[in-house]
C-alpha positions as CSV (number, residue, x, y, z in Angstrom):
1,M,-20.4,9.7,18.1
2,K,-19.7,11.6,14.9
3,A,-16.4,10.3,13.3
4,V,-14.4,10.3,10.1
5,L,-12.8,7.2,8.8
6,L,-9.2,8.6,7.8
7,I,-6.0,7.2,6.9
8,H,-3.1,7.9,9.3
9,R,0.0,8.0,7.1
10,I,3.6,7.9,8.5
11,N,6.5,8.0,6.6
12,K,9.1,10.9,6.6
13,R,6.1,12.9,7.8
14,D,3.1,11.9,10.1
15,Y,-0.1,13.1,8.9
16,W,-3.8,12.1,7.7
17,V,-5.7,11.7,4.3
18,V,-9.1,10.7,3.4
19,P,-9.5,7.5,1.8
20,G,-9.4,7.8,-1.8
21,G,-8.3,6.1,-5.4
22,Q,-8.0,7.0,-8.6
23,A,-10.5,6.7,-11.7
24,H,-9.2,4.5,-14.4
25,K,-9.1,5.7,-18.3
26,G,-12.8,6.1,-19.2
27,E,-14.3,6.1,-15.7
28,T,-15.5,9.0,-13.7
29,A,-14.3,9.6,-10.1
30,L,-18.0,9.6,-9.2
31,R,-18.7,6.1,-11.0
32,E,-15.6,4.8,-9.3
33,L,-16.6,5.8,-5.7
34,K,-20.1,4.3,-6.4
35,E,-19.0,1.1,-7.7
36,E,-16.2,0.6,-4.8
37,L,-18.4,1.9,-1.7
38,A,-21.7,0.7,-3.4
39,A,-22.6,4.1,-2.3
40,R,-25.5,6.0,-3.2
41,D,-25.8,9.2,-1.0
42,L,-22.6,10.8,-2.0
43,T,-22.1,14.8,-1.1
44,L,-19.3,17.0,-2.7
45,L,-17.3,18.4,0.5
46,Y,-14.4,19.9,-1.7
47,Q,-12.6,20.2,-5.0
48,L,-8.9,20.9,-5.3
49,D,-7.6,21.9,-8.9
50,Q,-3.8,22.1,-8.9
51,D,-0.8,21.0,-11.1
52,N,-3.0,19.9,-13.9
53,E,-4.8,17.4,-11.6
54,Q,-8.2,17.3,-10.3
55,Q,-9.1,16.2,-6.6
56,I,-12.6,15.6,-5.7
57,F,-13.8,14.9,-1.8
58,L,-17.0,13.3,-1.5
59,K,-18.8,12.3,1.9
60,V,-20.8,9.1,2.4
61,T,-22.6,8.2,5.4
62,S,-22.3,4.9,6.8
63,K,-23.3,3.0,10.0
64,L,-19.8,1.1,9.7
65,I,-18.6,0.7,13.4
66,R,-15.4,-1.6,12.8
67,T,-12.4,-0.1,11.5
68,P,-11.7,-1.7,7.8
69,L,-8.2,-3.3,7.0
70,I,-6.0,-1.5,4.5
71,Q,-6.3,-3.2,1.0
72,G,-4.8,-2.9,-2.6
73,E,-1.3,-1.0,-3.6
74,E,-1.4,0.5,-0.1
75,R,-1.4,-3.1,1.7
76,T,1.5,-3.9,-0.5
77,R,3.5,-0.7,0.1
78,S,2.9,-0.7,3.9
79,S,5.8,-1.5,6.2
80,S,7.1,-0.1,9.6
81,T,8.7,2.6,8.0
82,N,6.0,3.3,5.6
83,V,2.5,3.3,7.4
84,Y,-1.1,3.2,6.0
85,R,-3.2,2.9,8.8
86,P,-7.3,3.4,8.6
87,E,-8.6,4.9,11.9
88,W,-11.7,6.6,13.2
89,V,-11.1,10.4,14.2
90,K,-13.8,12.1,16.0
91,L,-15.0,15.5,14.7
92,K,-14.1,17.1,17.7
93,D,-10.3,16.2,17.7
94,M,-10.1,17.1,13.9
95,A,-8.1,20.3,14.9
96,K,-5.9,18.1,16.4
97,I,-4.4,16.1,13.5
98,N,-2.6,17.2,10.3
99,L,-5.2,16.2,7.8
100,M,-4.2,16.9,4.2
101,P,-5.3,18.9,2.1
102,P,-6.0,21.1,5.4
103,Q,-9.0,22.8,3.7
104,I,-10.8,19.3,4.3
105,A,-10.9,19.3,8.2
106,A,-13.0,22.5,8.6
107,R,-15.2,21.3,5.9
108,L,-16.0,18.0,7.5
109,V,-16.4,19.7,10.8
110,A,-18.9,22.5,9.3
111,D,-20.6,19.8,7.4
112,N,-21.2,17.5,10.4
113,A,-21.9,20.0,13.1
């Protein structure tokens, strides 16, 4: 089964996002990701530049089966009205969810076809 680990966000809206983080001063996003995931085989999926902000979406392949618990700031901010819930989403179900930004869903499906 091919699936993608996403974060289900429920607050005033119901949507999904890819897990992510912010690079600290003096640290590149790629280094931050490799450090936190201990990942080596990263593939650029999509880059979004808007409002003086650059977002880079990368893919790493893993044999991880269980769903990790939410950690860090998201765990602290999570509540019954502000949900951060990691969930595996099957690639065939990608069109059924509200993934933000929407360009990512098409790229994930195409990249894993």
